C-alpha positions in Angstrom: 63.1 161.4 103.6 64.5 159.1 105.4 62.1 155.5 105.4 62.0 155.0 101.2 65.8 154.1 101.6 65.2 151.1 104.1 62.4 149.5 102.6 64.7 149.6 99.5 67.7 147.4 101.9 64.9 145.3 102.4 63.8 144.4 99.0 67.1 143.4 98.3 68.1 141.4 101.5 66.3 138.3 99.2 68.0 138.3 96.6 71.0 137.3 98.9 71.1 134.5 101.9 67.8 133.6 104.6 58.8 130.8 100.8 57.5 128.3 101.6 57.0 125.4 104.7 56.4 121.8 103.1 57.0 120.1 106.0 59.3 118.1 104.6 62.4 118.8 107.2 62.0 115.5 108.6 65.1 113.3 107.0 63.8 110.4 107.1 60.6 112.1 104.7 62.2 114.4 102.5 63.7 111.8 100.2 59.8 111.1 98.9 58.2 114.2 98.8 55.5 113.1 100.8 54.8 113.1 104.6 51.2 112.6 105.9 50.6 108.9 105.2 54.5 108.0 106.1 55.7 109.5 109.5 54.5 108.0 112.4 56.6 108.6 116.5 57.7 111.8 117.0 57.8 112.5 113.3 54.5 113.0 112.7 54.2 115.9 115.4 53.5 118.9 113.0 52.7 116.8 110.1 49.7 114.5 111.2 49.5 113.8 114.9 46.9 110.7 114.2 50.1 108.7 112.7 51.0 108.9 116.5 49.1 105.7 117.0 50.3 103.6 114.3 52.5 100.9 114.7 54.4 101.8 111.7 57.2 98.6 111.1 58.5 98.7 114.4 55.2 97.4 115.9 57.2 96.2 118.9 59.2 99.5 120.0 57.7 101.5 122.2 59.7 104.7 123.0 61.1 107.2 120.1 63.6 109.6 120.9 65.8 111.7 118.4 68.1 115.1 118.9 69.1 117.4 116.6 67.5 116.5 113.0 68.1 119.9 110.6 67.0 120.5 107.5 68.4 124.0 104.8 67.8 124.6 101.9 67.5 128.0 99.5 66.0 128.3 96.2 66.8 130.8 93.5 65.1 131.6 89.8 67.6 134.1 89.3 70.8 132.9 90.6 72.6 129.6 88.9 74.0 126.8 91.0 77.5 128.2 91.8 76.3 131.7 92.6 73.6 130.5 94.9 76.1 128.0 96.5 78.6 131.1 97.2 76.0 133.5 98.7 74.7 131.0 100.6 78.2 130.1 102.0 79.5 133.7 102.3 82.0 133.5 99.8 80.2 136.0 97.0 82.9 138.4 95.8 82.4 142.3 95.5 80.6 143.2 91.8 82.0 146.1 89.6 79.2 148.3 88.4 79.2 146.0 85.2 78.1 143.3 87.7 75.6 145.4 89.4 73.8 146.3 86.0 73.7 142.6 84.7 72.3 141.8 88.7 69.4 144.0 88.9 67.9 142.7 85.3 69.0 139.2 86.6 67.3 139.4 90.1 63.9 141.5 88.2 61.0 139.7 89.0 62.7 136.7 90.3 62.0 134.7 94.0 64.8 133.8 96.4 64.1 131.1 98.9 65.9 130.2 102.7 64.5 127.7 105.1 65.6 126.2 108.3 64.4 124.0 110.2 66.1 122.3 113.4 64.2 120.0 115.8 66.5 119.8 118.8 64.3 117.3 120.7 61.9 115.2 120.1 60.1 111.7 122.1 56.9 109.9 121.7 55.8 107.1 123.4 53.3 104.3 122.3 51.1 101.7 122.9 48.4 99.8 120.9 46.2 100.1 124.3 47.2 103.7 125.4 47.6 105.5 121.6 50.9 107.6 120.8 51.8 110.5 122.8 54.7 113.1 121.5 56.7 115.9 122.5 59.0 118.0 120.3 61.2 121.1 120.1 61.9 122.7 116.8 62.6 126.3 115.0 61.5 126.9 111.9 63.3 129.9 109.9 61.8 131.5 106.7 62.8 134.2 104.2 61.4 134.1 101.2 61.6 137.8 98.2 60.5 138.6 95.0 61.4 141.7 93.8 60.0 144.2 91.1 62.4 145.7 88.1 62.3 149.2 89.6 63.3 147.8 93.1 66.1 145.6 91.8 67.2 148.9 89.5 67.7 151.2 92.7 69.0 147.9 95.1 71.6 146.9 93.0 72.8 150.4 91.6 72.3 152.6 94.4 72.7 156.9 93.8 73.5 155.4 90.0 70.3 154.2 89.5 68.5 155.7 86.5 65.2 156.8 88.6 68.3 160.4 90.0 68.8 162.8 87.9 71.6 163.9 89.4 74.5 162.4 92.1 76.7 164.6 94.7 80.6 163.8 95.1 82.6 163.2 98.3 83.9 166.6 97.6 80.0 168.4 97.3 80.4 169.1 94.1 76.4 168.6 92.3 76.8 166.7 88.2 74.1 165.0 86.3 74.0 161.3 86.5 74.3 160.1 83.1 74.7 156.9 83.8 78.2 156.4 82.2 81.3 156.7 85.1 84.0 156.0 85.5 85.6 153.7 88.4 87.7 156.8 90.2 83.7 158.8 89.3 81.8 156.4 90.9 83.9 155.8 94.0 83.3 159.5 94.6 79.4 159.8 94.5 77.3 160.1 97.8 74.3 160.7 96.7 72.2 160.5 94.3 69.2 163.4 93.5 65.5 163.2 92.0 64.5 166.9 90.8 61.2 166.1 91.3 58.3 164.0 89.9 59.0 161.8 92.6 57.9 157.9 93.1 56.1 156.7 96.2 57.6 153.3 97.4 54.6 151.2 96.3 55.1 152.4 92.7 58.6 151.8 92.9 58.4 148.6 94.3 55.4 147.2 92.3 55.3 143.5 92.6 57.6 143.2 95.4 56.9 140.8 98.4 59.3 139.8 101.0 58.6 137.4 104.3 60.7 136.7 107.4 60.3 134.8 109.9 62.0 132.7 112.7 59.9 131.1 115.5 60.2 128.2 118.2 57.8 125.6 118.8 57.3 123.5 121.6 54.7 121.1 120.9 52.8 118.0 122.8 50.7 115.5 120.4 48.4 112.4 120.5 47.0 110.0 118.9 44.9 107.0 118.9 42.6 104.5 116.8 39.5 105.1 116.9 37.9 103.0 115.1 38.7 99.2 114.7 36.7 97.1 112.0 37.3 94.2 110.3 39.6 95.4 107.1 39.3 99.3 108.8 41.4 101.6 110.9 40.9 104.9 111.8 42.8 107.3 114.1 42.5 110.9 115.2 45.0 113.5 116.7 45.6 116.6 118.3 48.4 118.9 118.5 48.9 121.7 121.0 51.8 124.1 120.8 53.0 126.9 122.7 55.4 129.3 120.6 58.2 131.7 120.9 58.6 134.3 118.2 62.4 135.1 117.6 61.4 137.6 114.7 59.3 138.6 111.3 59.3 141.3 108.6 56.6 141.8 106.2 56.7 143.9 103.4 55.0 144.2 100.3 54.1 146.7 97.3 51.3 146.6 94.8 51.8 149.1 92.6 48.4 150.9 93.8 48.9 152.9 96.3 49.3 150.6 99.1 52.5 149.6 101.1 52.4 147.3 104.1 55.8 147.1 106.0 55.8 145.3 109.9 59.2 143.9 112.0 60.0 142.9 115.1 62.8 141.4 115.2 64.5 139.7 118.6 68.3 141.7 120.6 69.8 138.4 119.0 69.8 140.6 115.2 71.9 143.7 117.2 69.5 146.6 115.8 69.8 149.8 117.6 66.6 151.3 117.1 67.7 154.4 119.7 64.1 156.6 120.1 61.8 155.5 117.2 58.3 157.9 117.2 56.0 156.2 119.7 58.0 152.9 120.7 57.0 150.3 123.5 57.6 147.5 124.5 61.3 147.6 123.0 63.2 144.4 124.2 67.1 144.7 125.5 70.4 142.5 125.3 69.7 139.9 127.1 73.1 138.7 129.4 72.4 135.0 128.5 73.7 132.8 125.7 70.0 131.8 124.2 67.9 134.0 121.4 65.1 136.5 123.4 61.9 136.2 122.0 59.9 139.7 120.9 56.1 137.4 120.3 54.8 134.6 121.7 51.8 132.5 120.7 49.7 129.3 120.3 48.8 126.7 117.9 47.3 123.5 117.0 47.4 121.0 114.5 44.0 118.4 114.1 44.7 115.5 112.1 42.7 112.0 110.8 44.4 108.8 109.6 42.7 105.6 108.1 44.3 102.1 107.1 42.4 99.7 105.4 43.2 96.0 104.3 46.3 96.1 106.4 48.0 98.5 103.4 46.1 101.0 102.4 46.2 104.8 104.1 44.7 107.9 103.9 45.2 110.7 106.1 44.5 114.7 105.8 45.6 117.0 108.5 45.0 121.3 109.2 48.8 122.2 110.5 49.5 125.7 112.0 46.1 126.8 113.6 46.8 129.2 115.7 49.1 133.1 116.1 52.1 134.6 117.3 52.1 137.5 119.4 54.9 140.6 118.3 55.2 143.0 120.9 58.4 143.3 121.6 60.1 145.6 119.4 57.5 145.5 117.2 57.7 148.5 114.1 55.6 149.6 111.1 56.2 151.9 108.0 53.8 153.6 105.8 54.6 154.8 102.3 56.1 157.7 101.4 58.4 159.0 98.5 62.0 158.5 97.5 64.0 162.1 97.0 67.7 160.5 97.6 69.1 158.0 98.0 72.9 158.0 99.7 74.2 154.5 99.0 76.9 152.8 96.5 74.3 149.9 95.7 75.2 146.4 96.5 78.4 144.7 96.0 77.4 141.3 96.3 74.4 137.8 96.8 74.9 138.5 99.9 73.2 140.9 102.5 72.0 138.8 105.3 74.6 140.6 107.6 73.0 144.3 106.3 69.7 143.5 108.5 70.9 146.5 110.8 70.9 148.8 107.1 67.6 148.5 107.1 65.8 147.8 110.6 67.7 150.7 112.8 67.1 154.1 114.0 69.2 155.2 111.1 67.7 152.8 108.4 66.1 154.5 105.1 61.7 153.9 106.8 60.5 155.9 108.8 60.0 153.1 111.0 56.7 154.3 114.5 56.4 152.1 117.3 53.5 149.6 117.8 51.9 148.1 120.7 51.7 144.7 119.9 50.5 142.7 116.2 49.0 139.3 116.0 50.0 137.4 113.1 48.4 134.1 111.9 50.7 131.0 111.4 51.1 129.6 107.7 48.1 127.2 107.8 48.0 124.6 105.6 45.9 122.1 105.0 47.1 118.2 104.1 45.7 115.5 102.1 47.5 112.5 101.6 47.3 108.9 100.2 49.9 105.8 100.2 50.0 102.2 99.5 52.6 99.2 101.0 53.7 96.9 98.9 54.7 94.0 101.1 57.3 94.6 103.2 60.7 96.3 100.6 58.2 98.8 99.4 56.0 102.2 100.0 54.2 104.6 97.7 52.3 107.7 98.4 51.3 111.1 97.3 50.6 114.1 99.0 48.7 117.1 98.5 49.8 120.3 100.6 47.2 123.6 100.3 47.9 127.1 101.8 45.4 128.1 103.8 46.9 131.6 104.4 49.6 134.2 103.0 51.2 134.3 106.1 55.2 134.4 106.5 56.5 131.0 106.2 53.9 130.0 103.5 54.2 129.0 99.9 52.4 130.5 97.1 50.5 127.6 96.2 49.2 123.8 96.5 52.1 121.1 96.1 52.2 117.9 95.3 54.9 115.4 96.1 54.8 111.8 94.9 57.7 109.1 95.6 57.8 106.2 98.2 60.7 104.1 99.6 62.7 101.0 98.7 64.1 98.4 101.2 66.2 95.8 99.8 67.1 94.7 103.6 65.6 95.9 106.7 68.7 98.0 107.8 68.8 100.2 104.5 66.1 102.1 102.8 66.1 104.2 99.8 64.0 107.2 99.1 63.2 109.0 95.8 60.5 111.5 95.1 59.1 114.2 92.7 57.5 117.6 93.9 55.8 120.1 91.8 53.8 123.1 92.5 54.2 125.9 95.9 56.0 128.1 93.6 58.5 126.3 92.7 59.6 124.4 89.5 59.4 120.5 89.8 62.5 119.0 92.0 63.2 115.6 92.3 64.3 114.3 96.2 66.2 111.7 97.4 67.9 110.0 100.7 69.1 107.1 101.9 68.1 106.1 106.2 70.2 102.9 108.0 68.6 100.8 110.3 71.2 99.4 113.0 70.1 96.9 115.5 66.7 95.7 114.3 65.9 99.8 114.2 66.9 100.7 117.6 68.9 103.6 115.9 68.6 105.3 112.7 70.3 107.9 110.6 70.2 109.1 107.7 70.5 112.0 105.1 68.5 113.6 102.2 68.0 116.3 99.0 65.4 118.4 98.5 66.4 118.2 94.7 69.5 116.1 93.1 68.7 117.5 89.9 70.9 120.6 91.1 74.1 118.4 91.3 73.8 118.4 87.3 71.8 121.4 86.1 73.0 125.3 87.2 69.8 127.4 86.4 66.6 127.0 88.7 68.9 125.7 91.2 67.2 124.0 95.3 70.6 123.7 97.5 69.4 121.3 100.9 70.8 118.9 103.2 68.3 117.3 106.0 70.4 115.5 108.6 69.3 113.1 111.5 72.1 110.9 113.2 70.7 110.7 116.4 67.5 108.6 116.7 66.5 106.0 118.7 63.9 103.3 119.0 63.7 101.2 122.5 
């Protein structure tokens, strides 16, 4: 049947190119691994809106704006630093059969993530009497996957997987699958066939979870001081956002007869859906240059902050309360049996260009249309504390707890510790330590420059400097901002 083959292809995508949104996409925050009590003005949007009311380091500045702040990161538990870099940059070579066998073993049970976060524009206005109001436009894209051992065997080896009893050659001959073919014979194999005792996809993909989402966020937030005592200041904030959804894929198999698969992708992905059974609200490619949304929704952020004795900071926030209603190109698929597979298998770790192979009308899953599906946002609880050490340093701790397991969220609680050192007014070094969230311990770092008494700011950061010195379990990342202004 057609259905099983697509899901198998989907599972490998995560081992290629595009779990967790830790909201450390702000270039001046990434390097310190903590954000809840550090961010101010429009950079507080989506993290803790209460901080919009804070004066921060530049109390005389009232207007803040910035453009094109972006952060991209990729992590793999299985690949080496060089393999991950080649995969992300699209420079990976083609696998031999021996490399496919090795890749299937290497990727089994290992996670892969890719996050891209781009703030197109942000602005804020703040005074002591009014508080702070800000607006931000931000794109968030996320891919994560963990693959079960049977899935990796099928996905990398394709028709020559040990799951199949026989293989079909290009000339129509059928021969036993010995698993030991010459390259000349492998080049002639066009299909693998299992004669009996078929396994369901939920069994074959046991332990597999693949998730992808991409949406644009238009966020208006407001924060202000609500209490002012002798040594205590309390701030509260709220953020309201409209969301345009451009893509979601959510596939999981528990090995107990349960398999879930849902997909909704913008015409930007150039997927030919054809006449899928039950298809409704099919979105065709638009003539404009901007991506066309296939879902929309709304969300809310809530935050509280405190400043004690002018130096101790505390913050708590709940972010991403809300959902997106995916109603364009919405399709779902159920469990099935795998009897045959016409595929040569993956020949590299880079499969992001194969998205059409597992979502189109000719793909392997037997998709059926849905009118719409409302999917909650990846909601988080943030707790933070920090302390100002005069004018030259600040340290803090963040704890971020996922409130659901939706695409874009991380598996477990994340903890970050770090701070800033400012040897001069115009120079800031950041260093931190991150652990949890389903990842190994990482050591982020960054550098930020302030020009003309804070009027112009720019900087760069990495989510893990350990990767520059260690080859295994790498996190390749870059977070930059060059157009941030205060007036």
